[in-house]
All heavy atoms as a GROMACS GRO file, in nm:
protein
  584
    1MET      N    1  -1.539   4.975   6.637
    1MET     CA    2  -1.481   4.849   6.623
    1MET      C    3  -1.547   4.749   6.544
    1MET      O    4  -1.672   4.736   6.557
    1MET     CB    5  -1.461   4.793   6.768
    1MET     CG    6  -1.376   4.674   6.788
    1MET     SD    7  -1.373   4.604   6.952
    1MET     CE    8  -1.303   4.741   7.045
    2GLN      N    9  -1.480   4.696   6.438
    2GLN     CA   10  -1.547   4.605   6.341
    2GLN      C   11  -1.548   4.468   6.404
    2GLN      O   12  -1.449   4.404   6.419
    2GLN     CB   13  -1.472   4.619   6.212
    2GLN     CG   14  -1.540   4.533   6.100
    2GLN     CD   15  -1.673   4.576   6.055
    2GLN    OE1   16  -1.704   4.699   6.051
    2GLN    NE2   17  -1.759   4.489   6.032
    3VAL      N   18  -1.669   4.414   6.433
    3VAL     CA   19  -1.677   4.272   6.477
    3VAL      C   20  -1.698   4.173   6.369
    3VAL      O   21  -1.763   4.212   6.261
    3VAL     CB   22  -1.775   4.259   6.597
    3VAL    CG1   23  -1.732   4.337   6.712
    3VAL    CG2   24  -1.911   4.287   6.553
    4ASP      N   25  -1.655   4.056   6.375
    4ASP     CA   26  -1.667   3.956   6.271
    4ASP      C   27  -1.803   3.873   6.296
    4ASP      O   28  -1.864   3.818   6.194
    4ASP     CB   29  -1.555   3.859   6.267
    4ASP     CG   30  -1.421   3.934   6.227
    4ASP    OD1   31  -1.413   3.983   6.111
    4ASP    OD2   32  -1.346   3.957   6.317
    5ARG      N   33  -1.852   3.860   6.422
    5ARG     CA   34  -1.958   3.790   6.459
    5ARG      C   35  -2.025   3.845   6.579
    5ARG      O   36  -1.955   3.891   6.673
    5ARG     CB   37  -1.919   3.641   6.478
    5ARG     CG   38  -2.052   3.550   6.493
    5ARG     CD   39  -1.998   3.406   6.518
    5ARG     NE   40  -1.950   3.338   6.398
    5ARG     CZ   41  -1.911   3.219   6.378
    5ARG    NH1   42  -1.933   3.133   6.472
    5ARG    NH2   43  -1.870   3.166   6.263
    6GLU      N   44  -2.158   3.842   6.576
    6GLU     CA   45  -2.240   3.887   6.701
    6GLU      C   46  -2.310   3.773   6.749
    6GLU      O   47  -2.374   3.703   6.678
    6GLU     CB   48  -2.321   4.013   6.657
    6GLU     CG   49  -2.384   4.065   6.787
    6GLU     CD   50  -2.445   4.204   6.751
    6GLU    OE1   51  -2.391   4.284   6.667
    6GLU    OE2   52  -2.540   4.252   6.826
    7LEU      N   53  -2.320   3.762   6.889
    7LEU     CA   54  -2.400   3.660   6.954
    7LEU      C   55  -2.481   3.719   7.056
    7LEU      O   56  -2.441   3.795   7.142
    7LEU     CB   57  -2.288   3.572   7.022
    7LEU     CG   58  -2.335   3.446   7.085
    7LEU    CD1   59  -2.408   3.353   7.003
    7LEU    CD2   60  -2.228   3.373   7.159
    8ASP      N   61  -2.614   3.687   7.046
    8ASP     CA   62  -2.723   3.747   7.122
    8ASP      C   63  -2.749   3.635   7.231
    8ASP      O   64  -2.816   3.544   7.195
    8ASP     CB   65  -2.841   3.788   7.046
    8ASP     CG   66  -2.947   3.848   7.129
    8ASP    OD1   67  -2.936   3.855   7.265
    8ASP    OD2   68  -3.042   3.901   7.076
    9THR      N   69  -2.710   3.662   7.356
    9THR     CA   70  -2.738   3.570   7.462
    9THR      C   71  -2.840   3.633   7.562
    9THR      O   72  -2.840   3.586   7.685
    9THR     CB   73  -2.618   3.521   7.541
    9THR    OG1   74  -2.552   3.635   7.589
    9THR    CG2   75  -2.524   3.452   7.436
   10ARG      N   76  -2.909   3.734   7.521
   10ARG     CA   77  -3.018   3.798   7.610
   10ARG      C   78  -3.104   3.702   7.676
   10ARG      O   79  -3.167   3.609   7.598
   10ARG     CB   80  -3.091   3.911   7.551
   10ARG     CG   81  -3.007   4.032   7.506
   10ARG     CD   82  -3.097   4.123   7.434
   10ARG     NE   83  -3.019   4.233   7.376
   10ARG     CZ   84  -3.002   4.264   7.242
   10ARG    NH1   85  -3.059   4.171   7.164
   10ARG    NH2   86  -2.923   4.355   7.195
   11GLY      N   87  -3.135   3.709   7.803
   11GLY     CA   88  -3.231   3.610   7.865
   11GLY      C   89  -3.164   3.498   7.921
   11GLY      O   90  -3.216   3.411   7.994
   12LEU      N   91  -3.037   3.463   7.878
   12LEU     CA   92  -2.969   3.340   7.928
   12LEU      C   93  -2.884   3.372   8.040
   12LEU      O   94  -2.812   3.480   8.057
   12LEU     CB   95  -2.882   3.281   7.815
   12LEU     CG   96  -2.951   3.243   7.693
   12LEU    CD1   97  -2.850   3.196   7.582
   12LEU    CD2   98  -3.053   3.140   7.713
   13ASN      N   99  -2.879   3.279   8.138
   13ASN     CA  100  -2.791   3.307   8.262
   13ASN      C  101  -2.664   3.209   8.260
   13ASN      O  102  -2.663   3.116   8.180
   13ASN     CB  103  -2.872   3.284   8.390
   13ASN     CG  104  -2.972   3.385   8.407
   13ASN    OD1  105  -2.947   3.505   8.384
   13ASN    ND2  106  -3.091   3.347   8.456
   14CYS      N  107  -2.580   3.248   8.340
   14CYS     CA  108  -2.447   3.171   8.344
   14CYS      C  109  -2.479   3.020   8.373
   14CYS      O  110  -2.572   2.989   8.443
   14CYS     CB  111  -2.371   3.232   8.471
   14CYS     SG  112  -2.215   3.144   8.497
   15PRO      N  113  -2.420   2.924   8.299
   15PRO     CA  114  -2.293   2.948   8.218
   15PRO      C  115  -2.330   2.964   8.071
   15PRO      O  116  -2.238   2.947   7.988
   15PRO     CB  117  -2.222   2.824   8.240
   15PRO     CG  118  -2.319   2.705   8.260
   15PRO     CD  119  -2.436   2.789   8.333
   16LEU      N  120  -2.458   2.970   8.033
   16LEU     CA  121  -2.494   2.963   7.893
   16LEU      C  122  -2.417   3.073   7.801
   16LEU      O  123  -2.375   3.034   7.696
   16LEU     CB  124  -2.642   2.964   7.868
   16LEU     CG  125  -2.714   2.827   7.919
   16LEU    CD1  126  -2.860   2.844   7.911
   16LEU    CD2  127  -2.654   2.719   7.836
   17PRO      N  128  -2.421   3.194   7.837
   17PRO     CA  129  -2.339   3.289   7.754
   17PRO      C  130  -2.202   3.256   7.729
   17PRO      O  131  -2.154   3.270   7.616
   17PRO     CB  132  -2.357   3.425   7.836
   17PRO     CG  133  -2.486   3.406   7.912
   17PRO     CD  134  -2.486   3.264   7.947
   18ILE      N  135  -2.138   3.208   7.835
   18ILE     CA  136  -1.994   3.164   7.820
   18ILE      C  137  -1.973   3.034   7.722
   18ILE      O  138  -1.897   3.042   7.634
   18ILE     CB  139  -1.928   3.138   7.952
   18ILE    CG1  140  -1.919   3.257   8.038
   18ILE    CG2  141  -1.792   3.063   7.936
   18ILE    CD1  142  -1.818   3.354   7.990
   19LEU      N  143  -2.069   2.943   7.740
   19LEU     CA  144  -2.065   2.817   7.660
   19LEU      C  145  -2.093   2.860   7.501
   19LEU      O  146  -2.024   2.808   7.416
   19LEU     CB  147  -2.164   2.720   7.711
   19LEU     CG  148  -2.134   2.667   7.850
   19LEU    CD1  149  -2.257   2.577   7.886
   19LEU    CD2  150  -2.006   2.590   7.846
   20LYS      N  151  -2.184   2.946   7.489
   20LYS     CA  152  -2.221   2.973   7.346
   20LYS      C  153  -2.104   3.060   7.283
   20LYS      O  154  -2.078   3.044   7.174
   20LYS     CB  155  -2.361   3.064   7.344
   20LYS     CG  156  -2.471   2.968   7.362
   20LYS     CD  157  -2.597   3.046   7.359
   20LYS     CE  158  -2.720   2.956   7.364
   20LYS     NZ  159  -2.738   2.869   7.246
   21ALA      N  160  -2.039   3.143   7.370
   21ALA     CA  161  -1.936   3.232   7.316
   21ALA      C  162  -1.811   3.135   7.289
   21ALA      O  163  -1.744   3.155   7.188
   21ALA     CB  164  -1.883   3.334   7.416
   22LYS      N  165  -1.787   3.031   7.376
   22LYS     CA  166  -1.676   2.938   7.349
   22LYS      C  167  -1.701   2.861   7.213
   22LYS      O  168  -1.611   2.846   7.133
   22LYS     CB  169  -1.665   2.851   7.464
   22LYS     CG  170  -1.551   2.748   7.454
   22LYS     CD  171  -1.546   2.655   7.575
   22LYS     CE  172  -1.440   2.549   7.558
   22LYS     NZ  173  -1.428   2.459   7.669
   23LYS      N  174  -1.827   2.824   7.197
   23LYS     CA  175  -1.860   2.744   7.074
   23LYS      C  176  -1.834   2.840   6.953
   23LYS      O  177  -1.771   2.790   6.843
   23LYS     CB  178  -1.999   2.704   7.076
   23LYS     CG  179  -2.045   2.618   6.959
   23LYS     CD  180  -2.186   2.562   6.973
   23LYS     CE  181  -2.237   2.478   6.868
   23LYS     NZ  182  -2.247   2.533   6.742
   24SER      N  183  -1.881   2.964   6.945
   24SER     CA  184  -1.857   3.058   6.841
   24SER      C  185  -1.714   3.094   6.822
   24SER      O  186  -1.670   3.088   6.702
   24SER     CB  187  -1.926   3.179   6.864
   24SER     OG  188  -2.073   3.170   6.862
   25LEU      N  189  -1.633   3.106   6.924
   25LEU     CA  190  -1.502   3.135   6.909
   25LEU      C  191  -1.414   3.017   6.839
   25LEU      O  192  -1.338   3.034   6.772
   25LEU     CB  193  -1.433   3.166   7.044
   25LEU     CG  194  -1.464   3.302   7.099
   25LEU    CD1  195  -1.426   3.312   7.251
   25LEU    CD2  196  -1.392   3.411   7.017
   26ASN      N  197  -1.461   2.904   6.879
   26ASN     CA  198  -1.410   2.776   6.823
   26ASN      C  199  -1.428   2.765   6.672
   26ASN      O  200  -1.338   2.710   6.594
   26ASN     CB  201  -1.444   2.646   6.891
   26ASN     CG  202  -1.396   2.629   7.024
   26ASN    OD1  203  -1.282   2.683   7.055
   26ASN    ND2  204  -1.461   2.556   7.118
   27GLU      N  205  -1.529   2.828   6.630
   27GLU     CA  206  -1.552   2.833   6.474
   27GLU      C  207  -1.491   2.941   6.408
   27GLU      O  208  -1.507   2.959   6.277
   27GLU     CB  209  -1.704   2.838   6.452
   27GLU     CG  210  -1.775   2.719   6.514
   27GLU     CD  211  -1.940   2.742   6.518
   27GLU    OE1  212  -1.973   2.849   6.482
   27GLU    OE2  213  -2.006   2.648   6.550
   28MET      N  214  -1.424   3.036   6.470
   28MET     CA  215  -1.375   3.163   6.419
   28MET      C  216  -1.215   3.146   6.395
   28MET      O  217  -1.152   3.052   6.458
   28MET     CB  218  -1.401   3.273   6.502
   28MET     CG  219  -1.542   3.309   6.514
   28MET     SD  220  -1.598   3.428   6.636
   28MET     CE  221  -1.526   3.569   6.572
   29ALA      N  222  -1.168   3.228   6.311
   29ALA     CA  223  -1.022   3.233   6.286
   29ALA      C  224  -0.946   3.321   6.380
   29ALA      O  225  -1.008   3.411   6.448
   29ALA     CB  226  -0.988   3.277   6.143
   30SER      N  227  -0.819   3.289   6.406
   30SER     CA  228  -0.731   3.368   6.505
   30SER      C  229  -0.741   3.520   6.459
   30SER      O  230  -0.730   3.554   6.350
   30SER     CB  231  -0.601   3.314   6.499
   30SER     OG  232  -0.516   3.389   6.584
   31GLY      N  233  -0.769   3.610   6.559
   31GLY     CA  234  -0.773   3.743   6.543
   31GLY      C  235  -0.901   3.798   6.507
   31GLY      O  236  -0.926   3.922   6.512
   32GLN      N  237  -1.004   3.715   6.478
   32GLN     CA  238  -1.133   3.773   6.468
   32GLN      C  239  -1.201   3.820   6.592
   32GLN      O  240  -1.172   3.771   6.705
   32GLN     CB  241  -1.222   3.662   6.392
   32GLN     CG  242  -1.183   3.640   6.246
   32GLN     CD  243  -1.287   3.550   6.170
   32GLN    OE1  244  -1.328   3.444   6.225
   32GLN    NE2  245  -1.345   3.594   6.059
   33LEU      N  246  -1.297   3.910   6.586
   33LEU     CA  247  -1.369   3.965   6.700
   33LEU      C  248  -1.512   3.911   6.706
   33LEU      O  249  -1.587   3.898   6.619
   33LEU     CB  250  -1.362   4.117   6.692
   33LEU     CG  251  -1.248   4.189   6.698
   33LEU    CD1  252  -1.256   4.338   6.681
   33LEU    CD2  253  -1.153   4.151   6.810
   34LEU      N  254  -1.547   3.872   6.833
   34LEU     CA  255  -1.682   3.820   6.868
   34LEU      C  256  -1.741   3.924   6.968
   34LEU      O  257  -1.682   3.956   7.070
   34LEU     CB  258  -1.673   3.683   6.926
   34LEU     CG  259  -1.807   3.622   6.980
   34LEU    CD1  260  -1.908   3.600   6.873
   34LEU    CD2  261  -1.791   3.498   7.068
   35LYS      N  262  -1.861   3.975   6.931
   35LYS     CA  263  -1.937   4.061   7.018
   35LYS      C  264  -2.046   3.974   7.087
   35LYS      O  265  -2.125   3.911   7.014
   35LYS     CB  266  -2.000   4.171   6.949
   35LYS     CG  267  -2.083   4.264   7.009
   35LYS     CD  268  -2.146   4.371   6.932
   35LYS     CE  269  -2.238   4.469   7.007
   35LYS     NZ  270  -2.285   4.573   6.919
   36VAL      N  271  -2.059   3.973   7.218
   36VAL     CA  272  -2.156   3.901   7.280
   36VAL      C  273  -2.246   3.999   7.364
   36VAL      O  274  -2.197   4.085   7.437
   36VAL     CB  275  -2.096   3.806   7.388
   36VAL    CG1  276  -2.205   3.709   7.452
   36VAL    CG2  277  -1.995   3.703   7.324
   37VAL      N  278  -2.376   3.995   7.339
   37VAL     CA  279  -2.475   4.074   7.417
   37VAL      C  280  -2.543   3.986   7.512
   37VAL      O  281  -2.597   3.883   7.467
   37VAL     CB  282  -2.561   4.140   7.321
   37VAL    CG1  283  -2.669   4.236   7.393
   37VAL    CG2  284  -2.498   4.218   7.208
   38SER      N  285  -2.536   4.031   7.649
   38SER     CA  286  -2.608   3.954   7.752
   38SER      C  287  -2.678   4.041   7.844
   38SER      O  288  -2.664   4.165   7.842
   38SER     CB  289  -2.490   3.883   7.831
   38SER     OG  290  -2.538   3.810   7.940
   39THR      N  291  -2.774   3.983   7.906
   39THR     CA  292  -2.851   4.057   8.014
   39THR      C  293  -2.826   4.005   8.152
   39THR      O  294  -2.879   4.051   8.243
   39THR     CB  295  -3.009   4.031   7.989
   39THR    OG1  296  -3.037   3.898   7.971
   39THR    CG2  297  -3.054   4.116   7.861
   40ASP      N  298  -2.725   3.907   8.157
   40ASP     CA  299  -2.684   3.855   8.291
   40ASP      C  300  -2.573   3.957   8.351
   40ASP      O  301  -2.476   3.960   8.306
   40ASP     CB  302  -2.633   3.723   8.270
   40ASP     CG  303  -2.586   3.658   8.401
   40ASP    OD1  304  -2.608   3.712   8.516
   40ASP    OD2  305  -2.530   3.544   8.394
   41PRO      N  306  -2.608   4.028   8.462
   41PRO     CA  307  -2.496   4.104   8.530
   41PRO      C  308  -2.376   4.032   8.568
   41PRO      O  309  -2.264   4.094   8.561
   41PRO     CB  310  -2.574   4.154   8.657
   41PRO     CG  311  -2.720   4.130   8.638
   41PRO     CD  312  -2.733   4.014   8.541
   42GLY      N  313  -2.384   3.909   8.594
   42GLY     CA  314  -2.278   3.826   8.621
   42GLY      C  315  -2.174   3.803   8.511
   42GLY      O  316  -2.064   3.759   8.532
   43SER      N  317  -2.220   3.834   8.390
   43SER     CA  318  -2.142   3.806   8.276
   43SER      C  319  -2.015   3.894   8.263
   43SER      O  320  -1.918   3.856   8.208
   43SER     CB  321  -2.234   3.823   8.150
   43SER     OG  322  -2.272   3.959   8.130
   44ILE      N  323  -2.022   4.005   8.326
   44ILE     CA  324  -1.908   4.095   8.339
   44ILE      C  325  -1.784   4.021   8.395
   44ILE      O  326  -1.674   4.010   8.334
   44ILE     CB  327  -1.934   4.232   8.412
   44ILE    CG1  328  -2.037   4.299   8.356
   44ILE    CG2  329  -1.809   4.310   8.433
   44ILE    CD1  330  -2.012   4.432   8.298
   45ARG      N  331  -1.804   3.967   8.514
   45ARG     CA  332  -1.696   3.877   8.584
   45ARG      C  333  -1.671   3.760   8.507
   45ARG      O  334  -1.564   3.716   8.495
   45ARG     CB  335  -1.740   3.854   8.724
   45ARG     CG  336  -1.728   3.960   8.827
   45ARG     CD  337  -1.758   3.907   8.965
   45ARG     NE  338  -1.853   3.790   8.970
   45ARG     CZ  339  -1.988   3.803   8.975
   45ARG    NH1  340  -2.042   3.922   8.975
   45ARG    NH2  341  -2.068   3.698   8.986
   46ASP      N  342  -1.775   3.694   8.464
   46ASP     CA  343  -1.759   3.563   8.384
   46ASP      C  344  -1.670   3.576   8.265
   46ASP      O  345  -1.588   3.490   8.239
   46ASP     CB  346  -1.891   3.512   8.348
   46ASP     CG  347  -1.983   3.472   8.455
   46ASP    OD1  348  -1.937   3.454   8.570
   46ASP    OD2  349  -2.111   3.453   8.442
   47PHE      N  350  -1.700   3.682   8.185
   47PHE     CA  351  -1.614   3.691   8.063
   47PHE      C  352  -1.475   3.750   8.083
   47PHE      O  353  -1.381   3.705   8.023
   47PHE     CB  354  -1.684   3.799   7.964
   47PHE     CG  355  -1.790   3.718   7.878
   47PHE    CD1  356  -1.917   3.728   7.911
   47PHE    CD2  357  -1.748   3.647   7.766
   47PHE    CE1  358  -2.016   3.658   7.838
   47PHE    CE2  359  -1.839   3.575   7.688
   47PHE     CZ  360  -1.973   3.585   7.731
   48GLN      N  361  -1.455   3.816   8.199
   48GLN     CA  362  -1.312   3.861   8.243
   48GLN      C  363  -1.239   3.726   8.276
   48GLN      O  364  -1.126   3.707   8.236
   48GLN     CB  365  -1.310   3.944   8.359
   48GLN     CG  366  -1.363   4.091   8.322
   48GLN     CD  367  -1.396   4.173   8.448
   48GLN    OE1  368  -1.390   4.132   8.564
   48GLN    NE2  369  -1.436   4.296   8.414
   49ALA      N  370  -1.297   3.629   8.359
   49ALA     CA  371  -1.237   3.511   8.397
   49ALA      C  372  -1.216   3.415   8.268
   49ALA      O  373  -1.113   3.356   8.268
   49ALA     CB  374  -1.327   3.436   8.500
   50PHE      N  375  -1.323   3.422   8.186
   50PHE     CA  376  -1.310   3.328   8.059
   50PHE      C  377  -1.192   3.364   7.988
   50PHE      O  378  -1.116   3.284   7.934
   50PHE     CB  379  -1.440   3.344   7.988
   50PHE     CG  380  -1.434   3.273   7.858
   50PHE    CD1  381  -1.451   3.131   7.841
   50PHE    CD2  382  -1.432   3.335   7.736
   50PHE    CE1  383  -1.453   3.074   7.719
   50PHE    CE2  384  -1.428   3.289   7.610
   50PHE     CZ  385  -1.431   3.141   7.605
   51ALA      N  386  -1.168   3.501   7.960
   51ALA     CA  387  -1.062   3.542   7.881
   51ALA      C  388  -0.925   3.507   7.947
   51ALA      O  389  -0.837   3.459   7.868
   51ALA     CB  390  -1.068   3.694   7.869
   52ARG      N  391  -0.922   3.522   8.080
   52ARG     CA  392  -0.784   3.483   8.140
   52ARG      C  393  -0.763   3.335   8.124
   52ARG      O  394  -0.650   3.295   8.110
   52ARG     CB  395  -0.803   3.521   8.293
   52ARG     CG  396  -0.758   3.666   8.333
   52ARG     CD  397  -0.741   3.681   8.481
   52ARG     NE  398  -0.851   3.627   8.562
   52ARG     CZ  399  -0.963   3.702   8.598
   52ARG    NH1  400  -0.975   3.821   8.544
   52ARG    NH2  401  -1.052   3.648   8.670
   53GLN      N  402  -0.859   3.256   8.137
   53GLN     CA  403  -0.847   3.117   8.134
   53GLN      C  404  -0.823   3.053   7.999
   53GLN      O  405  -0.746   2.961   7.989
   53GLN     CB  406  -0.965   3.050   8.196
   53GLN     CG  407  -0.977   3.070   8.346
   53GLN     CD  408  -1.122   3.030   8.402
   53GLN    OE1  409  -1.204   2.980   8.332
   53GLN    NE2  410  -1.136   3.050   8.527
   54THR      N  411  -0.868   3.122   7.906
   54THR     CA  412  -0.865   3.064   7.767
   54THR      C  413  -0.754   3.124   7.679
   54THR      O  414  -0.718   3.073   7.566
   54THR     CB  415  -1.001   3.075   7.687
   54THR    OG1  416  -1.029   3.218   7.679
   54THR    CG2  417  -1.110   3.000   7.769
   55GLY      N  418  -0.710   3.258   7.715
   55GLY     CA  419  -0.608   3.315   7.629
   55GLY      C  420  -0.662   3.398   7.523
   55GLY      O  421  -0.602   3.469   7.450
   56ASN      N  422  -0.806   3.406   7.515
   56ASN     CA  423  -0.872   3.506   7.426
   56ASN      C  424  -0.861   3.638   7.495
   56ASN      O  425  -0.869   3.643   7.598
   56ASN     CB  426  -1.012   3.461   7.388
   56ASN     CG  427  -1.019   3.324   7.313
   56ASN    OD1  428  -0.976   3.305   7.212
   56ASN    ND2  429  -1.083   3.217   7.383
   57GLU      N  430  -0.850   3.738   7.409
   57GLU     CA  431  -0.845   3.872   7.461
   57GLU      C  432  -0.972   3.941   7.477
   57GLU      O  433  -1.059   3.946   7.384
   57GLU     CB  434  -0.751   3.955   7.377
   57GLU     CG  435  -0.712   4.095   7.426
   57GLU     CD  436  -0.613   4.173   7.340
   57GLU    OE1  437  -0.565   4.107   7.248
   57GLU    OE2  438  -0.600   4.291   7.366
   58LEU      N  439  -0.994   3.988   7.588
   58LEU     CA  440  -1.120   4.073   7.617
   58LEU      C  441  -1.097   4.217   7.580
   58LEU      O  442  -1.019   4.294   7.637
   58LEU     CB  443  -1.165   4.065   7.765
   58LEU     CG  444  -1.291   4.124   7.800
   58LEU    CD1  445  -1.410   4.065   7.733
   58LEU    CD2  446  -1.319   4.113   7.955
   59MET      N  447  -1.144   4.256   7.456
   59MET     CA  448  -1.120   4.384   7.392
   59MET      C  449  -1.193   4.500   7.458
   59MET      O  450  -1.146   4.611   7.474
   59MET     CB  451  -1.136   4.375   7.253
   59MET     CG  452  -1.068   4.281   7.163
   59MET     SD  453  -0.893   4.298   7.164
   59MET     CE  454  -0.891   4.443   7.059
   60ALA      N  455  -1.319   4.470   7.500
   60ALA     CA  456  -1.400   4.578   7.549
   60ALA      C  457  -1.526   4.509   7.616
   60ALA      O  458  -1.559   4.396   7.605
   60ALA     CB  459  -1.464   4.650   7.441
   61GLN      N  460  -1.572   4.587   7.726
   61GLN     CA  461  -1.694   4.556   7.794
   61GLN      C  462  -1.770   4.693   7.822
   61GLN      O  463  -1.715   4.789   7.858
   61GLN     CB  464  -1.660   4.493   7.927
   61GLN     CG  465  -1.617   4.352   7.922
   61GLN     CD  466  -1.599   4.286   8.067
   61GLN    OE1  467  -1.548   4.336   8.148
   61GLN    NE2  468  -1.673   4.166   8.082
   62GLU      N  469  -1.897   4.687   7.793
   62GLU     CA  470  -1.982   4.801   7.824
   62GLU      C  471  -2.127   4.764   7.855
   62GLU      O  472  -2.165   4.655   7.832
   62GLU     CB  473  -1.972   4.914   7.710
   62GLU     CG  474  -2.040   4.855   7.588
   62GLU     CD  475  -2.040   4.973   7.476
   62GLU    OE1  476  -2.062   5.089   7.518
   62GLU    OE2  477  -2.008   4.933   7.355
   63THR      N  478  -2.182   4.850   7.937
   63THR     CA  479  -2.313   4.838   7.987
   63THR      C  480  -2.402   4.945   7.902
   63THR      O  481  -2.377   5.056   7.900
   63THR     CB  482  -2.343   4.860   8.135
   63THR    OG1  483  -2.252   4.772   8.192
   63THR    CG2  484  -2.492   4.830   8.168
   64VAL      N  485  -2.505   4.897   7.831
   64VAL     CA  486  -2.591   4.984   7.758
   64VAL      C  487  -2.741   4.944   7.792
   64VAL      O  488  -2.792   4.840   7.753
   64VAL     CB  489  -2.574   4.967   7.594
   64VAL    CG1  490  -2.671   5.052   7.524
   64VAL    CG2  491  -2.441   4.991   7.561
   65GLY      N  492  -2.798   5.034   7.887
   65GLY     CA  493  -2.935   4.997   7.933
   65GLY      C  494  -2.920   4.865   8.015
   65GLY      O  495  -2.842   4.867   8.112
   66SER      N  496  -2.993   4.765   7.980
   66SER     CA  497  -2.999   4.647   8.058
   66SER      C  498  -2.899   4.547   7.992
   66SER      O  499  -2.895   4.422   8.031
   66SER     CB  500  -3.141   4.588   8.081
   66SER     OG  501  -3.191   4.561   7.949
   67ASP      N  502  -2.831   4.581   7.881
   67ASP     CA  503  -2.752   4.493   7.810
   67ASP      C  504  -2.602   4.500   7.850
   67ASP      O  505  -2.548   4.612   7.873
   67ASP     CB  506  -2.758   4.516   7.654
   67ASP     CG  507  -2.888   4.478   7.600
   67ASP    OD1  508  -2.967   4.405   7.664
   67ASP    OD2  509  -2.919   4.524   7.488
   68PHE      N  510  -2.540   4.380   7.856
   68PHE     CA  511  -2.390   4.382   7.899
   68PHE      C  512  -2.318   4.345   7.766
   68PHE      O  513  -2.356   4.230   7.709
   68PHE     CB  514  -2.361   4.298   8.010
   68PHE     CG  515  -2.432   4.346   8.143
   68PHE    CD1  516  -2.552   4.289   8.167
   68PHE    CD2  517  -2.382   4.432   8.215
   68PHE    CE1  518  -2.626   4.335   8.280
   68PHE    CE2  519  -2.455   4.485   8.343
   68PHE     CZ  520  -2.565   4.424   8.363
   69ILE      N  521  -2.234   4.423   7.708
   69ILE     CA  522  -2.179   4.395   7.581
   69ILE      C  523  -2.022   4.363   7.605
   69ILE      O  524  -1.955   4.432   7.680
   69ILE     CB  525  -2.187   4.509   7.472
   69ILE    CG1  526  -2.340   4.536   7.468
   69ILE    CG2  527  -2.118   4.481   7.353
   69ILE    CD1  528  -2.367   4.669   7.390
   70HIS      N  529  -1.973   4.247   7.549
   70HIS     CA  530  -1.839   4.198   7.560
   70HIS      C  531  -1.792   4.175   7.420
   70HIS      O  532  -1.859   4.117   7.342
   70HIS     CB  533  -1.843   4.070   7.643
   70HIS     CG  534  -1.937   4.057   7.758
   70HIS    ND1  535  -1.890   4.120   7.876
   70HIS    CD2  536  -2.054   4.017   7.774
   70HIS    CE1  537  -1.991   4.110   7.965
   70HIS    NE2  538  -2.094   4.046   7.898
   71VAL      N  539  -1.669   4.224   7.402
   71VAL     CA  540  -1.598   4.195   7.275
   71VAL      C  541  -1.478   4.116   7.296
   71VAL      O  542  -1.387   4.163   7.369
   71VAL     CB  543  -1.570   4.316   7.195
   71VAL    CG1  544  -1.502   4.291   7.064
   71VAL    CG2  545  -1.684   4.405   7.165
   72LEU      N  546  -1.469   3.997   7.239
   72LEU     CA  547  -1.353   3.911   7.254
   72LEU      C  548  -1.281   3.887   7.121
   72LEU      O  549  -1.341   3.885   7.012
   72LEU     CB  550  -1.392   3.772   7.303
   72LEU     CG  551  -1.462   3.768   7.442
   72LEU    CD1  552  -1.556   3.642   7.451
   72LEU    CD2  553  -1.358   3.750   7.543
   73LYS      N  554  -1.145   3.878   7.132
   73LYS     CA  555  -1.058   3.855   7.020
   73LYS      C  556  -1.004   3.712   7.026
   73LYS      O  557  -0.943   3.676   7.117
   73LYS     CB  558  -0.950   3.962   7.021
   73LYS     CG  559  -0.855   3.950   6.896
   73LYS     CD  560  -0.746   4.053   6.903
   73LYS     CE  561  -0.662   4.044   6.781
   73LYS     NZ  562  -0.558   4.155   6.781
   74ARG      N  563  -1.039   3.635   6.926
   74ARG     CA  564  -0.989   3.500   6.917
   74ARG      C  565  -0.852   3.487   6.928
   74ARG      O  566  -0.774   3.553   6.845
   74ARG     CB  567  -1.055   3.429   6.788
   74ARG     CG  568  -1.003   3.298   6.754
   74ARG     CD  569  -1.080   3.196   6.837
   74ARG     NE  570  -1.073   3.067   6.778
   74ARG     CZ  571  -0.982   2.964   6.813
   74ARG    NH1  572  -0.898   2.989   6.908
   74ARG    NH2  573  -0.979   2.855   6.750
   75ARG      N  574  -0.790   3.403   7.013
   75ARG     CA  575  -0.654   3.381   7.008
   75ARG      C  576  -0.594   3.308   6.901
   75ARG      O  577  -0.660   3.249   6.825
   75ARG     CB  578  -0.604   3.311   7.143
   75ARG     CG  579  -0.665   3.174   7.155
   75ARG     CD  580  -0.621   3.108   7.279
   75ARG     NE  581  -0.696   2.996   7.326
   75ARG     CZ  582  -0.687   2.878   7.270
   75ARG    NH1  583  -0.598   2.851   7.172
   75ARG    NH2  584  -0.770   2.778   7.309
   0.00000   0.00000   0.00000
């Protein structure tokens, strides 16, 4: 999957990964992909809820070691 921007939020806890993702998405064009890397286990639920509430599409979520990776598509 080709992402347009990557955001490293390792070490940050809720709500900071969501707030930083929201800021990045606002700077992106419709249809572009944002990859967010987080170490907060709660980010799985947080990004699912964020996508539902904002209309941005959650394209993928995966866990790699202690990292939680989320890919969002800008609405």
